[in-house]
N, C-alpha and C positions, 0 to 999 in steps of 0.2 A: 504494500500500500504506500502510495506517495501522495504528499500534500502539495497542492499547487495554489499559488496566489495569482490573481488576475487584477489588472487595472482596466476599467472600462468607462466609456462615456455613453450617454443616451439622451434622447429627446423624449421627454415624458408625456407628450401630448396624446399619443396613441395608446397609452397604457393605463391600467387601473391602479397604478402605484408600483412600488418595488415588490412588496410581499406577495407570495404565491396565493392565488385565488382558485376556487373550484372551477371557475370559468376559463382558467388558463390565460388570463388577459394581462398578467403582470410582467414586468421586466424579468423578475426571477424565473417565471415560467418559461419565457422565451430563451433565456440563457441556459437553463437546465436542459431544455430540449436539444439545443445545439451542442452542449457539452456531452450529452448522452450519445449523440450521433458519432462523436469523435472518440469518446472513451470506450464505447462498446458495452456499457452497462449503465443503469440508472445513476444519475448524479444529483446530489443536493448541494447547494451552495449556501454559504453564510456570508452576509455583507457587513461592512463597517457600520452602516446605518440605513434605516428605511427611509424612503422618500414617498410622498403622497402622490396621488393621481395628478398629472399635469406638471409635476416638479421634475427638473432635469438634473443631470450629473455631468460635470466636466471631468470628475475623477471619483469613481466609486471603486472600492477595493473589496474583493471577495476571496474566499478560499473554498476548496473542495478536496475530497480525497478520491484518487483514481487507483484502480487496481494495477494499472501498468503506466509507466512513464511514456511520454511522447515527446518528440522534439518541440521546442518552443513555438516553432512555426505552425505546428498542428493546433496548439492551444490558442494561437492568434489568428492566422489567416484561415486555417481550417475551420475553426469555430465561427469566424465571421461569415464564412460562406453559407452557414446555416441560420444566421441571424437576420432579422429584418433590417432594412437600411437605417433605421433610427437607433440602433444599438451597435456598438463596436468594441471589441476587446483591443486594448492598446498595448498591453504587455503581459507576459506570463513568466513566472519563475518558480522553481522548486523551493519549498520552505520546510522547516522541521515540523514535526507533529505538535510541537508546543505553540506554534503560531496560531493565532485566532484573529480573523479579520476584525471582529467587534471588540473583543476583550483586550487585544494587544494594542489597540489604537490609543495614542496619547491625546489626540485632539482631532476635532473635525472643524472644517471651515465651510461657510456658505457665502454665496454672493447673491444679493437681490438686485436685479436690474429694473429700475423704475423709469419709464418715459414720463417726463414732466412737461406736457405739451397740451395746448387747448383742444387739439383734435386727436381722437383715438387712432392708434396705429393700425396699419394694414400689413405691411411687410414684416413688422415685428410682433404681430398678433400671436399670442401663445408663447412668445419667447421673452416678453418683457411685460412687467406690470405697467399700469397707466394711472396717472392722476392729472386732472385737467387744470386745476388752479395753481398759481405760482406757489412755490415752497421756499421758505427762508432757511438756508442751511445753518446759520449761526446758532439759533435756538435748538435746532436738531442736534448739532454737535454738543451743545451744553447738556441736553437731555441724555445723549448717548453715554457721556462720561459717568452719569449717575447709575447706569446699568452695569458698568464694568465691575467685576469682582465676583465674590461668592455670595449668592443671594437665594432666597426662596422665590422662585419665579412662578408661583401659583397663579398670579394675575395674567401670565403670558402662556399658559398651557391650555390645551384643548380639554374640554370636559371629558372626552373619551381617552385621554392620556393614560397609559397603563404603567408609567414609571412609578417605582415604589417610593421615590423621594422627589419633591419639586426643587430641591437644591441643586444648583449648577454653578460652575465657575465660568463666567463669560470673560475671556481673557483679552479680547480686543473687539472694538466696534468702530470701524472707520467709515466715514461718509464723504463722498466727493462728487462733484458735478463734472460730467463729460458731455459737453454740448447740451442737448435736450435730455440727456439721461442723468439720473442720480444713482450712484453705485453704493450699495451698503455691503461691507465686508465684515463678517462676524466669525470669531473663532472661540471655541469653548471645549472643555473636556468632553462634554456631551450636550445634546439638546433635547428638550421636551417636545412632545407632539405639538406642532403649529407654533413653536416658540419663536422662530425667526419671523414668520409672517405676522405674528401678533406684535412683535417688537416694531417691525416696519409700520404696521398700522398705527401704533401709538406715536411713533416719530413723525408720521405724516400729519396726524392731528396737531402736533406741536408746530410743525413747519407751516401749516396753513393758518396758525394763530388761534386755534380753538382753545388750546390750553398752554400755560407757560411751561418752561423746561422742567421745573421742579415737580410737575404733575406725575412724571414717570416714577420719581422716588416715592411719592405718595401711593402709587399703585403697588409698588414692591411691598410697602408696609401694610397695605390693606389686604393684600393676597386674595383679592376677589376678582375673578375673571369678568364678572358682569359689569364692573366699573370701568373696564378698559375699552380700547377701540376695537372695532370689528376686525376679524381675521382678514388680512390682505390676500389678494388673488395668488394662486400658485404659479401663475404664468412666468414670472420673472425670477423664480427661485432656482438656484443651482447649487448642488453639492460640489464644492470647488476643490477641496483637498482633504486628505486624511493623513495624519502624521503618525509615524511609527519610529521606534528606536532604530538606530543604525545597525544594530546587531542582526536584524532580520534580513538585511541585504536587499531590500526592495528598491526598485527604481524610484527616482525622485517623484514624489506625488504632490506636485505643485499645481495650483489652478492655472488655467490658460486665460488669455484675454477673451472677454465675452462682449 
């Protein structure tokens, strides 16, 4: 038995999310079918993190166990030949049995791409979020600083979140404007269900002037999801990087320009 780690990217628009479903409509389902064709036996994969329906990945990391090793080209080009165009394996490498795509990960990073323009997008539809009114970045920056650190993020988790604890360490939250786009880059030890989209929603409320910057600190203290902003659309959300210790020997898992 050999354990293989893969890095992959996908466009989430045509899938019902990452996690396997009875209808076979998830990214995990598509990948497992393709891997099974190359491995010659049923394959189950474990991912660094789950993504919701409509959410994309510039770098997802998974592992699986195969009964026989194959050349790296088989796990990349061979598997890609069985995948839909919206999913691609980027690299493959053999790892020890101690490696676990989820539990060995040190941090995850997400990018949210928001088009801040009066008119809804067409070419970027499904690939970027959209907000029509002008947004002020300075108060959004101020609010973002209040979220960095280890906190109870109950006000920013989905009602259906299955995490045992709402406490997470948000290590960085950067916001910058790129033409008509606003880019949100977040990194944490792990994220709660809908946490990124709920943070973006709150920052948009601050940016449009509905609430002052310190409102997000109040949300953290109140720990009440009902008091926060609505969950922002999945369209502009990308899993952009997963960080592992050098000892695992994985290829660099850095986000790409989006």
